[in-house]
N, C-alpha and C positions, 0 to 999 in steps of 0.2 A: 870697226872693232877688229883687231888682229888676233889670231891664234897662232902664236909661235914666232912670226916675223911680220914685217909690215905688209908684205904682199901675200900673206896667207889668206885663204878663202874665208869669207865671212857670210853669215846667213842673211837671206832676204827672201821674201815671198810676196809676189804681187801678181795675181791673175790679171791678164790683160784682155779686156773686151775690145775697147778701141774700135778699130776699123773692122773687126770680125763680127761685131754685133750690130744688126740692123733691125730695128723694130718693125713688126708686121702691121700693115694697115688694117684697121677694123672696118668692116663693110659700111657701118653707119658713121664713120669718122673716128678719129683717134687711133691709137696703136695698141697692139697686144703686148708689145715688148716690155713696157713698164710693169704691167700686172704680172706677166710671166716671171720676170726677173725678181720682183719683190716677193712673189710667192715662193720662188726657189730659195731666196735668202731667208725668209721666215721659216721655211721647212728645215734648212740647214741649222739655223740657230736653235730650233726646237728639238734637235736631235739629242736624245739622252746619252749618257755615258754608256760605253760598251758593258754588257752584263758580266759579272763574275770575273774581274781582272785578277790574274794571279799576283799575289803580293810579292813573293820572292821565289825564285827557282834556282837550281844549282848553277845555271849559266851566269846568273848575276854575280855569284862569288868568284867564278872564274874570270869574268870581266873585270871585277875590282882588283883581283890579283894581277892581271895583265897590265892594267892602268898604273898600279903602284910600281911595278917593276920598270915599266917604260919611263915613268916620271923620274924615278931615282937615277936610272942610267942617263937620261937626257940632262938632268941637272949636273951630273958629274962630267960628262964628256962634251957637252955643247959649249962652244967658245963664245958665241955672240950673244949669250943670254945675260941680261942685267937683272939685278935683284933676284939672284938665284933662290935664296930661302923663301922670298915672297912667292915666286912662281911655283915652287914645290908645294908650299902650304896651300895655295889657291887650288892647284890641281888635286892634291890629296884630300883637301877639305870638301871639294865639290863632287868628287867621284862617288862617295856614299849616297848622295842624293838620288843617284840612279836607281837605288833600291825602291824608291817611291814613284818612279816615273810612270808606272801603270795606274796606280791608285790616285795619285795627285799630280798629273802631268803639267797643269798650269803652274802650280806652286813651284815645282822643280825647275821649270823653264824660267820663271821670273827670278828665282834665286841664282841660277847658273849664269844667265845672261847679264843680270844686274851686277854680280860680283866681277865677272870678267870685264864688263864695260868700265867699272870704276878703276880696276887695276890698269887696264889698257890706257885709259885717259890719263891717269897719273904718270904712266911711263912716257906718254907723248909729251906731257908738259915738263917733266923734271928730269928726263934722261936723254942723253945725246942719241942713243940707239934705242928707239921705242920697241924693245923686244923683251917684255917681262912675262909673257904668257907662254907656257910650254906647248909644244906641238901635241903632247899627250892629251891636252884639254880638248882636242878635236872630238872627244866623245859627245860633245853637245850636238853633233850631227844626228844623234839618235833622238833628240827631243822633239823635232817636228814630226817624226814618225810616231812617237808616243802620243802627241797631241791628237793626231788624226786617227790613230788606231784605238785609243782607249778613252779619250776625253769626250765631253759633250760638245755639241755644236758651238755653244758660246765660249767654252774653254778653248777650242781650236781657233776660233776667230780672234779672241783676245790674245792668245799666245802668239799666233802668227803676226798679228798687228804689232805686238811688242817687239818681235824679232825684226820686222820691217822698220819700225821706228828707230831702233838702235842702229840698224844698218844705215839708214839715211843720215843720222846724226854723225856717226863715226867715220863713214866711208864716202858717201856722196858729198857731204859738206867739205871733206878734205880733198875732193877731186879724185879719189881712187875708184874710178868707174870700172876698171878691170876687176877689182875685188867684188864690187857690187854685182856685176854680171855673172861672174863665176859662183858667187854665193847664192844668187837666185837659182842657178841651175842645180847646185848640190842640195840645197835645203828644200827646193821644190820637189826634187826626186825623192828625198826622204819622206816628205809629207805625202806625196802621191803613192808611195809604196805602202805607207800606213793605211791610207784610205782604201787602197785596192785590197789589202788583206782583210780589212774590216768588212768590206762589201762581200768578199767571198765567204767569210765566216758567217755573216748574216744570211747569205743565200743558202748555205748548207743547213743552218738552223731552220730556216723557213721550209726547206725541202723535207727535213726530218719531221717537222710539224705536220706537213701535208701527208707524209707517209703514215704518221700516227692516226690522223683523221681517217684516212682510207682504211686502215686496219680496223678501226673502231666501227666504221660503217659495215665492213665485211663481217665482223663479229655480230653486229646487230642483225644483219641478214641471216647469218647462220642460226642465231638464237630464234628468230621468228620462224624461219623455214623448218628447222628441225623440231623445236619444241611445240610450235603451234599445231603441227601435224599430229603429234601424239596426243596433245591435249584435246584436239577435236575428236579423235577416236575414243578417248576416255569419256568425254561428255556424251557421245552417242551411245556407248555401251552402258553408261550409267542410266540413261533414259530408258533403254531397252530393259535393263535389269529391274528398274522400278516398275515398269509396266507389266513384267512377267512374274514379279515376286509373289503375287497372290495366287495365280493360277498354275504357274510352272516354276516351282522353287529350284529345280535342277538347272533350268536355263538361267535363272538369276545368279546362281552360284558360278556357272560358266562365265557369265558376264563379269562377275567380280574377279575371276581369274585373269581374264583378258585385261581388265583395268589394272590389276596388279602388275602384269607384265609390261603394259605400256607405261605405267608410272615409273617402273624401274629403268626402262630405256630412257625416259625423259630425264630422270635424275642423273643418269650417267652422262648424257649429253650436256646437261646444265653444268655438271662438275667440270667437264672438259673445257667448256667455253669460259667459265669463271676462272678456272685454273690458268687459262691463257692470258687473263688480265692481271694475274698476280705477279708481283715482283719476286724474284728469287728462283726457286726450282721451276723447271719447265713442266707444263702439264703433260700427263700421260694421255695423249690424244689417240683416238682410233684412226685407222687408215682412212684417207679421204675417199668418200663415196664416188662412184663413177657410173657409167652407162650400164655396166653389167649388174649393178645393184637395183636398177629400176624394177626388175621383175619381182623383187621382194616387196615392193609397194602393193602388189596385188592382194596380199593377205592382211593388210594393216587397217582396213576399214570395215565396220559392221554396218553396211548400208548398201549403196550401189556396188555392183560387181565391177571390179577393176580388171580390165583385160589388157595385157601388155604384149606388144609385138615388136621385136627387134629385127631389122633387115639391113641388107647392104654391108658395106665395109665399115665396121666400127672399131677396128684394131688400129693401134698406133695414134690414138687421139691424145692430145696434150692433157695432163691431169686436170688443169683448170677448166678445160672445155667439157670433159666428162663430168666433173663436179657440178658445173653450171647446168648441164642438161639434167642431171639427177635432181638438183634443187628446184629447177623450174617445173619438172614433172611432179615432184612432191607437193609443191605449193599449188599447182593447178588441180591436183587431186583433192587437196585439202579444201580449196575454194569450191570445188564441185560438190563435195560432201556437205559443206556448210550452206551453200546458196542455191543449189539446183534442186528445186522441189519436185518430188515424185520421180526422181531419176532412178533408173534401174541398171544403167551401164555407164561406165567411164572407160572410154577406149584410149589407150596410150600407144602411139605409133612413133618409133624412132627409126630413122633410115639414114644410113651413111652414104653420102654421095661423093663425087670426085673431089670437090673442094669445100664441102660443107656438111654439117649434120643437121637434119631436120627433125624437129619434135612437134607432134600434133597431139593435143589432148582434147577429146570431145566427149561431152555427156549428152544424155537424151532427156534431161529434165525439162521443166517448163522454162521457156526462154525468158530471161530477165531483160528489162529495158536498159539498164545501165550496168557498168562494171561494178563488181563487189567493192565496197569501201574498205579501207585499211591500207596496210603497208605491203601486202602481198604482191600486188601488181607492180607497185613502185620498185620493190626489190627485184622482181623478175626482169623488169625493164633495165634496171641498173646492171644486173649480171650480163644481160645480152649486150648492152651498149659497151661495157668495159672490154668485152672480147671482140668488138667490131661486128656484132651480129644485130639482128632485128627481132622484135617480138610484137605480135599482133594478137589482140583478144577482143572477141565480140560475139554476137549472136550467130548461131549456125543458120544455114539456109532453111532447115526444117525446125527441129526442136533443139533446145539446149544451148550450150555455150562452147566455143572453140578457142583454144589457145594454140598459136603456131609460133615456134621459135626456130630461127635459122642462124646457126653459128658457124664461122669458118673453122675448118678442122684444126688449124694451128693457132687460133686466137689472133687477137690484134697485137 
């Protein structure tokens, strides 16, 4: 098939395994090559079309205008062209099919190459100079790109097979092996470009999905760490208020006031977290907590006394490291309040060292045999691991439970 003149480039696409493919020997006999190749072929054929292809964009209309002007000028000034009206009609008739090259790449490929092949064959048979196709019809070079970029695996295989079949019939059978080789190079390049852009776009989408999943996990940890702490305090105060209501009404009223305050803080944090999940306006979030806020945890429980001590160099920490230390301390205190029976003291020690920050939370309650169940420890481990740190939790040498977290100062 010629585009413009007998020696014009023509399409072909034929991946060559040949001498480059050597099946691997299976330890028990047979080869791996056949199964690997067939699996790759099945995977390619099962590939769905690219999602959400744009139907038409402004560039399409610019392209059609450029093709129209080029075809008209070529028809007027080109001297070796036979069947000028036919060549112009073919070019201008096929150009609008490019508007559907993304949504229907196989159909557009079949129409374009089918019509060009019919006109080119007629010119070969009935004209002395077989040059009836305009050079402007070279826009068909875009079709292999569209097949690999937007089409499904089956559409790409059928479309490239169609191009190859036409090439063999019109060029190889006529002995024009130069056109065949150059066509392979050009159309293979077009197809490879489409496949490459499709792969990169898919990789970006997968990366975006992973980022979304990580953000949801972080929000889940924030929800658990922040809200669970306040809810635990509310539950303990409610129990105390119920126990004191009959004998000490004033203490019961005080407990209700603490419950109201904790509930308000919980509601505020819930609104902030839910607001971050909404589409549209950004949530009005409070500043991220850090190491300096750990001291405030001392007055948030009505149970064991919380003693906080900060030492060493704690300035210049990355915000994510400070936030992780705060949340781990908060969750450790919450776990101690919930699970450490008869505990009277929860000691929180944060020390800034040369290359790391060390957090130790220890209670003096009755030692438990296993770690508390739930998502708390899992969330603390995730926070530490994401920043390249470590976290250990277990029974203390004497009484109670100890949580030790070591995070690098600059995070991972």
